[in-house]
LOVEXBA-254921 format. One line per field, with one value per atom (N, C-alpha, C, CB): residue in one letter; atom name; z, y, x. Coordinates in steps of 0.1 Angstrom, whole numbers, plus 5000, padded with zeros to 4 digits. Atoms other than C-alpha are relative to their C-alpha. Glycine has a CB too. Layout:
resn: (A, ...) $
name: (CA, ...) $
zz: (Z, ...) $
yy: (Y, ...) $
xx: (X, ...) $
***
This chain:
resn: (M, M, M, M, A, A, A, A, V, V, V, V, D, D, D, D, L, L, L, L, T, T, T, T, V, V, V, V, P, P, P, P, R, R, R, R, T, T, T, T, P, P, P, P, E, E, E, E, T, T, T, T, G, G, G, G, S, S, S, S, L, L, L, L, P, P, P, P, S, S, S, S, G, G, G, G, T, T, T, T, R, R, R, R, L, L, L, L, E, E, E, E, M, M, M, M, L, L, L, L, D, D, D, D, P, P, P, P, E, E, E, E, M, M, M, M, D, D, D, D, G, G, G, G, I, I, I, I, A, A, A, A, A, A, A, A, A, A, A, A, A, A, A, A, A, A, A, A, S, S, S, S, A, A, A, A, V, V, V, V, P, P, P, P, L, L, L, L, G, G, G, G, H, H, H, H, V, V, V, V, D, D, D, D, F, F, F, F, G, G, G, G, L, L, L, L, W, W, W, W, S, S, S, S, G, G, G, G, V, V, V, V, D, D, D, D, R, R, R, R, F, F, F, F, E, E, E, E, Y, Y, Y, Y, W, W, W, W, R, R, R, R, Q, Q, Q, Q, L, L, L, L, L, L, L, L, A, A, A, A, G, G, G, G, E, E, E, E, G, G, G, G, P, P, P, P, C, C, C, C, G, G, G, G, P, P, P, P, V, V, V, V, L, L, L, L, G, G, G, G, E, E, E, E, A, A, A, A, S, S, S, S, R, R, R, R, V, V, V, V, V, V, V, V, R, R, R, R, D, D, D, D, Q, Q, Q, Q, G, G, G, G, G, G, G, G, A, A, A, A, I, I, I, I, L, L, L, L, G, G, G, G, A, A, A, A, L, L, L, L, V, V, V, V, V, V, V, V, T, T, T, T, D, D, D, D, M, M, M, M, P, P, P, P, A, A, A, A, S, S, S, S, G, G, G, G, W, W, W, W, W, W, W, W, A, A, A, A, G, G, G, G, D, D, D, D, A, A, A, A, W, W, W, W, I, I, I, I, P, P, P, P, E, E, E, E, L, L, L, L, F, F, F, F, V, V, V, V, V, V, V, V, S, S, S, S, G, G, G, G, H, H, H, H, Q, Q, Q, Q, G, G, G, G, Q, Q, Q, Q, G, G, G, G, L, L, L, L, G, G, G, G, G, G, G, G, L, L, L, L, L, L, L, L, V, V, V, V, G, G, G, G, H, H, H, H, A, A, A, A, V, V, V, V, Q, Q, Q, Q, A, A, A, A, C, C, C, C, V, V, V, V, D, D, D, D, A, A, A, A, G, G, G, G, H, H, H, H, R, R, R, R, R, R, R, R, L, L, L, L, G, G, G, G, L, L, L, L, T, T, T, T, V, V, V, V, S, S, S, S, E, E, E, E, G, G, G, G, N, N, N, N, P, P, P, P, A, A, A, A, R, R, R, R, H, H, H, H, L, L, L, L, Y, Y, Y, Y, E, E, E, E, R, R, R, R, F, F, F, F, G, G, G, G, F, F, F, F, Q, Q, Q, Q, P, P, P, P, F, F, F, F, R, R, R, R, A, A, A, A, T, T, T, T, W, W, W, W, L, L, L, L, I, I, I, I, E, E, E, E, R, R, R, R, P, P, P, P, D, D, D, D, L, L, L, L, R, R, R, R) $
name: (N, CA, C, CB, N, CA, C, CB, N, CA, C, CB, N, CA, C, CB, N, CA, C, CB, N, CA, C, CB, N, CA, C, CB, N, CA, C, CB, N, CA, C, CB, N, CA, C, CB, N, CA, C, CB, N, CA, C, CB, N, CA, C, CB, N, CA, C, CB, N, CA, C, CB, N, CA, C, CB, N, CA, C, CB, N, CA, C, CB, N, CA, C, CB, N, CA, C, CB, N, CA, C, CB, N, CA, C, CB, N, CA, C, CB, N, CA, C, CB, N, CA, C, CB, N, CA, C, CB, N, CA, C, CB, N, CA, C, CB, N, CA, C, CB, N, CA, C, CB, N, CA, C, CB, N, CA, C, CB, N, CA, C, CB, N, CA, C, CB, N, CA, C, CB, N, CA, C, CB, N, CA, C, CB, N, CA, C, CB, N, CA, C, CB, N, CA, C, CB, N, CA, C, CB, N, CA, C, CB, N, CA, C, CB, N, CA, C, CB, N, CA, C, CB, N, CA, C, CB, N, CA, C, CB, N, CA, C, CB, N, CA, C, CB, N, CA, C, CB, N, CA, C, CB, N, CA, C, CB, N, CA, C, CB, N, CA, C, CB, N, CA, C, CB, N, CA, C, CB, N, CA, C, CB, N, CA, C, CB, N, CA, C, CB, N, CA, C, CB, N, CA, C, CB, N, CA, C, CB, N, CA, C, CB, N, CA, C, CB, N, CA, C, CB, N, CA, C, CB, N, CA, C, CB, N, CA, C, CB, N, CA, C, CB, N, CA, C, CB, N, CA, C, CB, N, CA, C, CB, N, CA, C, CB, N, CA, C, CB, N, CA, C, CB, N, CA, C, CB, N, CA, C, CB, N, CA, C, CB, N, CA, C, CB, N, CA, C, CB, N, CA, C, CB, N, CA, C, CB, N, CA, C, CB, N, CA, C, CB, N, CA, C, CB, N, CA, C, CB, N, CA, C, CB, N, CA, C, CB, N, CA, C, CB, N, CA, C, CB, N, CA, C, CB, N, CA, C, CB, N, CA, C, CB, N, CA, C, CB, N, CA, C, CB, N, CA, C, CB, N, CA, C, CB, N, CA, C, CB, N, CA, C, CB, N, CA, C, CB, N, CA, C, CB, N, CA, C, CB, N, CA, C, CB, N, CA, C, CB, N, CA, C, CB, N, CA, C, CB, N, CA, C, CB, N, CA, C, CB, N, CA, C, CB, N, CA, C, CB, N, CA, C, CB, N, CA, C, CB, N, CA, C, CB, N, CA, C, CB, N, CA, C, CB, N, CA, C, CB, N, CA, C, CB, N, CA, C, CB, N, CA, C, CB, N, CA, C, CB, N, CA, C, CB, N, CA, C, CB, N, CA, C, CB, N, CA, C, CB, N, CA, C, CB, N, CA, C, CB, N, CA, C, CB, N, CA, C, CB, N, CA, C, CB, N, CA, C, CB, N, CA, C, CB, N, CA, C, CB, N, CA, C, CB, N, CA, C, CB, N, CA, C, CB, N, CA, C, CB, N, CA, C, CB, N, CA, C, CB, N, CA, C, CB, N, CA, C, CB, N, CA, C, CB, N, CA, C, CB, N, CA, C, CB, N, CA, C, CB, N, CA, C, CB, N, CA, C, CB, N, CA, C, CB, N, CA, C, CB, N, CA, C, CB, N, CA, C, CB, N, CA, C, CB, N, CA, C, CB, N, CA, C, CB, N, CA, C, CB, N, CA, C, CB, N, CA, C, CB, N, CA, C, CB, N, CA, C, CB, N, CA, C, CB, N, CA, C, CB, N, CA, C, CB, N, CA, C, CB, N, CA, C, CB, N, CA, C, CB, N, CA, C, CB, N, CA, C, CB, N, CA, C, CB, N, CA, C, CB, N, CA, C, CB, N, CA, C, CB, N, CA, C, CB, N, CA, C, CB, N, CA, C, CB, N, CA, C, CB, N, CA, C, CB, N, CA, C, CB) $
zz: (5004, 5021, 4985, 5007, 5015, 4985, 4997, 4992, 5005, 4966, 4986, 5000, 5013, 4936, 4991, 5001, 5009, 4909, 4989, 4994, 5010, 4887, 5005, 4996, 4994, 4911, 4999, 5016, 5001, 4902, 5013, 4991, 4987, 4929, 4996, 5010, 5001, 4933, 5006, 5007, 4995, 4935, 5011, 4989, 4989, 4967, 4993, 5012, 5005, 4958, 5012, 4990, 4989, 4979, 4993, 5012, 5006, 4973, 5008, 4999, 4993, 4981, 5010, 4990, 4991, 5011, 4993, 5014, 5005, 5002, 5002, 5006, 4999, 4994, 4997, 5013, 5003, 4984, 4985, 5009, 5014, 4950, 4999, 4991, 5003, 4937, 4988, 4999, 5011, 4915, 4997, 5003, 5003, 4897, 5008, 4984, 4992, 4916, 4991, 5007, 5007, 4905, 5004, 5001, 4996, 4905, 5007, 4988, 4994, 4916, 5011, 4989, 4990, 4943, 5013, 5004, 4988, 4969, 5012, 4998, 4989, 5004, 5004, 4999, 4998, 5001, 5012, 4988, 4989, 5026, 5013, 4999, 4988, 5052, 5003, 5000, 4998, 5047, 5005, 4987, 4996, 5050, 5014, 4991, 4986, 5082, 5010, 5002, 4991, 5097, 5002, 4995, 4999, 5091, 5010, 4986, 4991, 5114, 5012, 4993, 4988, 5147, 5011, 5005, 4988, 5179, 5006, 5011, 4994, 5193, 4989, 5006, 5011, 5158, 5000, 4986, 5000, 5154, 4991, 4995, 5009, 5125, 5003, 4986, 4997, 5141, 5001, 5013, 4998, 5151, 4987, 5010, 5013, 5116, 4992, 4991, 5008, 5103, 5007, 4998, 4993, 5129, 4992, 5015, 5007, 5112, 4985, 5004, 5014, 5077, 4995, 4996, 5007, 5055, 4991, 4992, 5007, 5044, 4987, 5009, 5012, 5018, 4989, 5001, 5009, 5001, 4996, 5005, 5002, 5005, 4989, 5013, 5009, 4987, 4986, 5006, 5013, 4960, 4992, 5002, 5007, 4952, 4996, 5009, 5003, 4954, 4988, 5012, 5011, 4930, 4987, 5004, 5011, 4907, 4994, 5003, 5005, 4904, 5003, 4986, 4996, 4920, 5012, 5004, 4989, 4945, 4997, 5011, 5002, 4950, 4995, 5012, 5003, 4944, 4985, 5007, 5014, 4907, 4996, 4995, 5004, 4886, 5005, 4985, 4995, 4897, 4989, 5005, 5010, 4879, 5002, 5003, 4999, 4873, 5000, 4988, 5000, 4865, 5013, 4988, 4987, 4898, 5012, 5002, 4989, 4920, 5000, 4999, 4998, 4934, 5013, 5000, 4988, 4959, 5002, 4998, 4996, 4977, 5006, 5010, 4996, 4982, 5005, 4989, 4996, 5000, 4991, 5015, 5008, 4985, 4998, 5005, 5001, 4993, 4994, 5014, 5006, 4977, 5010, 4993, 4991, 5009, 4998, 5015, 5002, 5006, 5013, 4998, 4989, 5028, 5000, 4998, 5000, 5016, 4986, 5002, 5012, 4989, 5000, 4997, 5002, 4975, 4988, 4998, 5010, 4954, 4996, 5004, 5005, 4932, 4991, 4993, 5008, 4916, 4993, 5008, 5007, 4892, 5007, 4985, 4992, 4918, 4992, 5014, 5007, 4901, 5009, 4996, 4993, 4911, 5009, 4990, 4991, 4941, 5006, 5012, 4994, 4964, 5007, 5010, 4992, 4981, 4992, 5013, 5008, 4954, 4986, 5002, 5014, 4920, 4990, 4996, 5009, 4906, 4996, 4988, 5004, 4899, 5007, 5002, 4994, 4912, 5015, 4996, 4986, 4947, 5005, 5002, 4993, 4971, 5011, 5006, 4989, 4989, 5009, 4993, 4991, 5003, 4999, 4998, 4999, 5014, 5013, 4999, 4987, 5040, 4998, 5003, 4998, 5052, 5012, 5001, 4989, 5074, 5012, 4995, 4987, 5110, 4998, 5012, 5001, 5113, 4988, 4999, 5012, 5080, 4999, 4987, 5000, 5088, 5005, 5010, 4996, 5092, 4991, 5014, 5009, 5064, 4987, 4998, 5012, 5037, 4989, 4994, 5010, 5019, 4997, 5005, 5002, 5024, 4991, 5013, 5009, 5009, 4986, 5006, 5014, 4979, 4993, 5001, 5006, 4973, 4996, 5009, 5003, 4976, 4989, 5013, 5011, 4955, 4987, 5004, 5013, 4928, 4995, 5001, 5004, 4928, 4996, 5012, 5004, 4927, 4986, 5011, 5013, 4898, 4989, 5000, 5010, 4879, 4997, 5005, 5003, 4883, 4993, 5014, 5007, 4872, 4985, 5006, 5014, 4841, 4992, 5001, 5007, 4833, 4998, 5008, 5002, 4834, 5011, 4987, 4990, 4866, 5007, 5011, 4994, 4883, 5015, 4996, 4985, 4919, 5004, 5007, 4994, 4941, 5014, 4999, 4987, 4972, 5008, 4999, 4991, 5002, 5012, 5002, 4986, 5036, 5010, 5001, 4989, 5068, 5013, 4999, 4987, 5103, 5009, 5008, 4991, 5129, 5010, 5009, 4992, 5149, 4993, 5011, 5007, 5122, 4996, 4987, 5003, 5120, 4985, 5006, 5014, 5082, 4995, 4992, 5004, 5080, 4997, 5010, 5003, 5082, 4987, 5012, 5013, 5052, 4989, 4999, 5011, 5031, 4999, 5003, 5000, 5042, 4993, 5014, 5007, 5030, 4985, 5004, 5014, 4995, 4996, 4996, 5003, 4997, 5002, 4986, 4997, 5007, 5010, 5004, 4991, 5024, 5004, 4994, 4997, 5043, 4991, 5015, 5008, 5022, 5005, 4985, 4994, 5042, 5012, 4989, 4988, 5076, 5002, 5013, 4997, 5086, 5014, 4989, 4987, 5119, 4999, 5011, 4999, 5127, 5014, 4996, 4986, 5156, 5001, 5002, 4997, 5169, 5008, 5006, 4992, 5181, 5003, 4992, 4997, 5200, 4999, 5015, 5001, 5199, 4986, 5005, 5014, 5161, 4995, 4991, 5005, 5160, 4999, 5010) $
yy: (4986, 5044, 5000, 5008, 4998, 5057, 5014, 4993, 4986, 5088, 5000, 5005, 4998, 5100, 5007, 5009, 4994, 5106, 5009, 4988, 4990, 5126, 5014, 4995, 4987, 5155, 5006, 4999, 4994, 5178, 5004, 5013, 4997, 5183, 5004, 4988, 4997, 5198, 4989, 5014, 5011, 5170, 5004, 4993, 4997, 5168, 4997, 4991, 5003, 5170, 5000, 5011, 5002, 5161, 4994, 4992, 5006, 5149, 4989, 5011, 5012, 5117, 5005, 4989, 4997, 5119, 4996, 4993, 5003, 5119, 4986, 5010, 5014, 5085, 4990, 4998, 5009, 5070, 5001, 5002, 5000, 5061, 4993, 4994, 5005, 5054, 4991, 5011, 5009, 5023, 4993, 4990, 5008, 5002, 4988, 4996, 5012, 4972, 4988, 4999, 5012, 4940, 4988, 4996, 5011, 4910, 4988, 4994, 5011, 4887, 5006, 4994, 4993, 4911, 4992, 5012, 5006, 4895, 5010, 4994, 4992, 4908, 5009, 5009, 4991, 4926, 4995, 5001, 5005, 4903, 5003, 4985, 4997, 4908, 5015, 4995, 4986, 4945, 5004, 5008, 4997, 4946, 4996, 4993, 5005, 4926, 5010, 4986, 4991, 4951, 5014, 5003, 4988, 4979, 4999, 5004, 5002, 4963, 4992, 4991, 5006, 4956, 4997, 5008, 5002, 4943, 5013, 4991, 4987, 4970, 5008, 5008, 4993, 4982, 4995, 4998, 5003, 4982, 4988, 5012, 5011, 4957, 4987, 5005, 5012, 4933, 4987, 5003, 5012, 4908, 4994, 5002, 5004, 4907, 4990, 5012, 5008, 4890, 4987, 5008, 5013, 4862, 4988, 5000, 5012, 4829, 5001, 4996, 4998, 4844, 4997, 5014, 5002, 4831, 5012, 4987, 4987, 4866, 4998, 5009, 5002, 4852, 4995, 4990, 5005, 4833, 5011, 4987, 4989, 4863, 5009, 5007, 4990, 4886, 4993, 5005, 5007, 4860, 5000, 4985, 5000, 4857, 5014, 4994, 4987, 4894, 5006, 5010, 4995, 4903, 4992, 4999, 5008, 4875, 5003, 4985, 4996, 4890, 4989, 5003, 5011, 4859, 5005, 4987, 4996, 4862, 5011, 5004, 4991, 4887, 5014, 5001, 4986, 4919, 5003, 5004, 4998, 4914, 5003, 5012, 4998, 4921, 5014, 5000, 4988, 4946, 5010, 4997, 4989, 4980, 5005, 5011, 4996, 4985, 5014, 4993, 4985, 5022, 5007, 5006, 4994, 5030, 4994, 4998, 5006, 5006, 5003, 4984, 4996, 5015, 4995, 5016, 5004, 5006, 5011, 4986, 4990, 5030, 4992, 5010, 5007, 5017, 5010, 4991, 4992, 5031, 4998, 4997, 5001, 5035, 4985, 5009, 5014, 4999, 4990, 4995, 5009, 4985, 4995, 4989, 5005, 4978, 5007, 5003, 4995, 4982, 5008, 4988, 4992, 5011, 5002, 5014, 4999, 5011, 4996, 5015, 5004, 5000, 5002, 4984, 4999, 5005, 4992, 5015, 5009, 4980, 5005, 4985, 4996, 4991, 4989, 5014, 5010, 4965, 5005, 4987, 4997, 4965, 4990, 4998, 5009, 4951, 4998, 5006, 5002, 4935, 5004, 4985, 4997, 4944, 4989, 5003, 5009, 4927, 5005, 4997, 4995, 4931, 5013, 4990, 4987, 4961, 5010, 4997, 4991, 4975, 4999, 4996, 5000, 4986, 4996, 5014, 5004, 4976, 5013, 4993, 4990, 4999, 4999, 5014, 5001, 5007, 4998, 5012, 5003, 4994, 4999, 4987, 5002, 4996, 4989, 5014, 5010, 4963, 5001, 4986, 4999, 4971, 5014, 4989, 4988, 5002, 4999, 5014, 5001, 5001, 5009, 4986, 4994, 5020, 4994, 5016, 5008, 5001, 5010, 4994, 4993, 5012, 5006, 4991, 4993, 5037, 5010, 4991, 4991, 5054, 5006, 4992, 4994, 5063, 5015, 4992, 4986, 5100, 5009, 5002, 4993, 5110, 5004, 4992, 4997, 5115, 4990, 5012, 5011, 5082, 4995, 4988, 5005, 5071, 5010, 4999, 4989, 5105, 4999, 5013, 5001, 5101, 4988, 4999, 5012, 5066, 5002, 4988, 4997, 5076, 5010, 5004, 4990, 5107, 4995, 5012, 5006, 5087, 4992, 4992, 5009, 5061, 5008, 4991, 4991, 5088, 5006, 5011, 4994, 5106, 4990, 5008, 5010, 5074, 4994, 4988, 5005, 5062, 5011, 4997, 4989, 5096, 5000, 5014, 5000, 5095, 4988, 4999, 5013, 5059, 5000, 4988, 4999, 5071, 4993, 4994, 5007, 5053, 5011, 4994, 4991, 5069, 5001, 4996, 5000, 5059, 4991, 4995, 5008, 5044, 4997, 5008, 5004, 5025, 4993, 4991, 5007, 5009, 4997, 5008, 5003, 4994, 5005, 4985, 4996, 5009, 4997, 5016, 5004, 4997, 5013, 4991, 4989, 5020, 5001, 4997, 4998, 5035, 5000, 4990, 5000, 5032, 5015, 4992, 4986, 5066, 5003, 5003, 4997, 5062, 5005, 4987, 4995, 5071, 5015, 4998, 4986, 5108, 5003, 5006, 4999, 5103, 4999, 4990, 5002, 5090, 5011, 4986, 4988, 5118, 5012, 5003, 4989, 5143, 4999, 5000, 5002, 5128, 4999, 4988, 5000, 5130, 4987, 5004, 5012, 5095, 5002, 4988, 4999, 5092, 4986, 5009, 5013, 5063, 4997, 4999, 5004, 5044, 4987, 4998, 5013, 5012, 4997, 4988, 5005, 4998, 4985, 5009, 5015, 4962, 4998, 4991, 5003, 4946, 4986, 5001, 5013, 4916, 4995, 5000, 5006, 4894, 4988, 4997, 5012, 4870, 4990, 5004, 5011, 4837, 4990, 4993, 5010, 4818, 4986, 5003, 5014, 4787, 4994, 4999, 5004, 4786, 5000, 5009, 5000, 4789, 4986, 5007) $
xx: (5000, 4889, 5002, 5011, 4998, 4888, 5001, 4988, 4999, 4897, 4994, 5015, 5006, 4877, 5011, 4987, 4989, 4904, 4995, 5007, 5005, 4880, 4999, 4986, 5000, 4881, 5014, 4996, 4987, 4909, 5006, 5000, 4993, 4935, 5014, 5000, 4986, 4969, 5009, 5003, 4992, 4994, 5009, 5007, 4990, 5015, 5013, 4997, 4987, 5051, 5010, 5005, 4990, 5081, 5012, 4995, 4988, 5116, 5005, 5011, 4994, 5133, 5011, 5005, 4989, 5156, 5013, 4999, 4986, 5193, 5003, 5010, 4996, 5206, 4989, 5006, 5010, 5173, 4996, 4987, 5004, 5158, 4986, 5010, 5013, 5123, 5001, 4989, 4999, 5121, 4987, 5011, 5011, 5096, 5000, 5000, 5002, 5083, 5003, 4986, 4997, 5098, 4992, 5016, 5009, 5074, 5008, 4993, 4991, 5104, 5008, 5009, 4992, 5115, 5003, 4992, 4995, 5136, 5000, 5014, 4999, 5134, 4988, 5011, 5011, 5101, 4991, 4991, 5008, 5083, 5006, 4998, 4993, 5109, 5000, 5015, 5001, 5109, 4986, 5004, 5014, 5071, 4998, 4990, 5002, 5073, 5006, 5006, 4993, 5097, 4993, 5014, 5008, 5072, 4988, 4995, 5011, 5047, 5005, 4988, 4993, 5066, 4989, 5011, 5008, 5051, 4995, 5008, 5006, 5028, 4993, 5011, 5007, 5017, 4985, 5007, 5014, 4979, 4997, 4992, 5002, 4982, 5008, 5003, 4991, 5007, 4992, 5008, 5007, 4981, 4993, 4989, 5006, 4965, 5009, 4997, 4990, 4997, 5003, 5012, 4996, 4999, 4995, 4995, 5004, 4998, 5000, 4987, 5000, 5002, 5014, 4995, 4987, 5031, 5002, 5000, 4998, 5043, 5007, 5008, 4993, 5066, 4990, 5011, 5010, 5038, 4990, 4993, 5009, 5014, 5006, 4997, 4993, 5039, 5002, 5013, 4998, 5046, 4987, 5005, 5013, 5009, 4996, 4990, 5004, 5003, 5007, 5003, 4992, 5032, 4997, 5015, 5004, 5021, 4986, 5002, 5014, 4986, 4990, 5000, 5009, 4971, 4991, 5008, 5009, 4942, 4990, 5009, 5012, 4914, 5004, 4992, 4996, 4934, 5002, 5012, 4998, 4939, 5015, 4992, 4986, 4970, 5006, 5000, 4993, 4996, 5001, 5015, 4998, 4996, 5014, 4989, 4986, 5033, 5003, 5007, 4996, 5033, 4996, 4992, 5004, 5016, 5007, 4985, 4994, 5035, 5015, 4998, 4986, 5069, 5006, 5001, 4993, 5096, 5011, 5007, 4990, 5120, 5012, 4995, 4988, 5156, 5010, 5006, 4989, 5186, 5012, 5004, 4988, 5221, 5005, 5011, 4996, 5229, 4990, 5004, 5010, 5198, 4989, 5006, 5010, 5178, 4987, 5005, 5013, 5141, 4996, 4990, 5005, 5128, 4985, 5007, 5015, 5092, 4996, 4996, 5006, 5069, 4985, 5003, 5014, 5035, 4996, 4996, 5005, 5015, 4986, 5000, 5013, 4986, 4996, 5000, 5005, 4964, 4987, 4997, 5013, 4934, 4990, 5001, 5009, 4909, 4987, 4998, 5013, 4879, 4988, 4999, 5012, 4844, 4996, 4988, 5005, 4829, 4987, 5011, 5012, 4799, 5002, 4995, 4997, 4816, 5009, 5006, 4991, 4839, 4996, 5015, 5004, 4829, 5010, 4995, 4989, 4862, 5008, 4996, 4991, 4892, 5013, 4994, 4987, 4927, 4998, 5008, 5000, 4934, 5014, 4992, 4987, 4963, 4999, 5004, 5000, 4966, 5011, 5000, 4988, 5000, 5007, 5010, 4991, 5019, 5007, 4992, 4992, 5047, 5012, 5003, 4987, 5077, 5006, 4999, 4994, 5101, 5003, 5013, 4997, 5106, 5014, 4999, 4987, 5134, 5000, 5011, 5001, 5124, 4986, 5004, 5014, 5088, 5002, 4991, 5000, 5081, 5010, 5004, 4990, 5106, 4993, 5012, 5007, 5079, 5000, 5007, 4999, 5085, 4986, 5008, 5014, 5048, 4993, 4993, 5007, 5036, 5005, 5003, 4995, 5059, 4994, 5016, 5005, 5047, 4985, 5001, 5014, 5010, 4998, 4993, 5001, 5015, 5003, 5010, 4997, 5031, 4989, 5013, 5011, 5003, 4988, 4996, 5012, 4975, 5002, 4998, 4998, 4991, 5001, 5013, 4999, 4999, 4986, 5009, 5013, 4963, 4991, 4993, 5007, 4949, 5005, 5004, 4994, 4973, 4994, 5015, 5005, 4960, 4985, 5004, 5014, 4924, 4991, 4996, 5008, 4913, 4991, 5009, 5009, 4883, 5001, 4985, 4999, 4890, 5012, 4987, 4989, 4917, 4996, 5014, 5004, 4909, 5011, 4988, 4991, 4926, 4993, 5013, 5005, 4920, 5010, 4997, 4992, 4933, 4993, 5003, 5005, 4929, 4997, 5009, 5003, 4913, 5012, 4987, 4988, 4941, 5013, 5000, 4987, 4967, 5003, 4999, 4997, 4985, 5001, 5014, 5000, 4988, 4987, 5003, 5013, 4951, 5001, 4990, 4998, 4962, 5007, 5008, 4993, 4985, 4989, 5011, 5010, 4956, 4990, 4992, 5009, 4933, 5006, 4996, 4993, 4959, 4998, 5015, 5002, 4954, 4986, 5008, 5015, 4916, 4993, 4999, 5007, 4908, 4990, 5010, 5011, 4875, 4995, 4988, 5006, 4859, 4988, 4996, 5012, 4834, 4993, 5003, 5005, 4829, 5008, 5002, 4993, 4837, 4997, 4995, 5001, 4843, 5006, 5007, 4994, 4851, 5005, 4989, 4994, 4872, 4997, 5016, 5003, 4860, 5008, 4985, 4992, 4886, 4992, 5013, 5006, 4873, 5011, 4988, 4990, 4899, 4996, 5005, 5004, 4878, 5001, 4986, 4999, 4882, 5015, 4992, 4986, 4920, 5006, 5008) $
***
């Protein structure tokens, strides 16, 4: 899905729930992989996508700007913490290079809110912040991937994200 950031829109506003704070994403962030894992419990549509993935190495590479997503855009990326400092959610925005299917521009490779804190508006605050930061920085579009059946799709649609490409994953047990 992608949103055209050149189309004027009224930004969604909301407030952080009491006892939470919105902070810049730290590239050396401890605990982010574990927090992200708790956002995709058994039964979640994306649970199987993570089987066999070393989440800690994945997050290390993502936050270091290694891999296909490009460097992290610090002004657009944020983390939500509770009063004790626990991570409740995070959103990473990168400067994704052009490929055969993406013209290149801002990309959200990760957005999560941990179980127990979903439905409180944290995802909307994170996406709203990212959209506005990308507009302010002069980006023309912002993209992301969402699985079919993921309830977060409705959140993205509220911000104007539209499907632009579909892919399918075919599991082959004989290749595992």
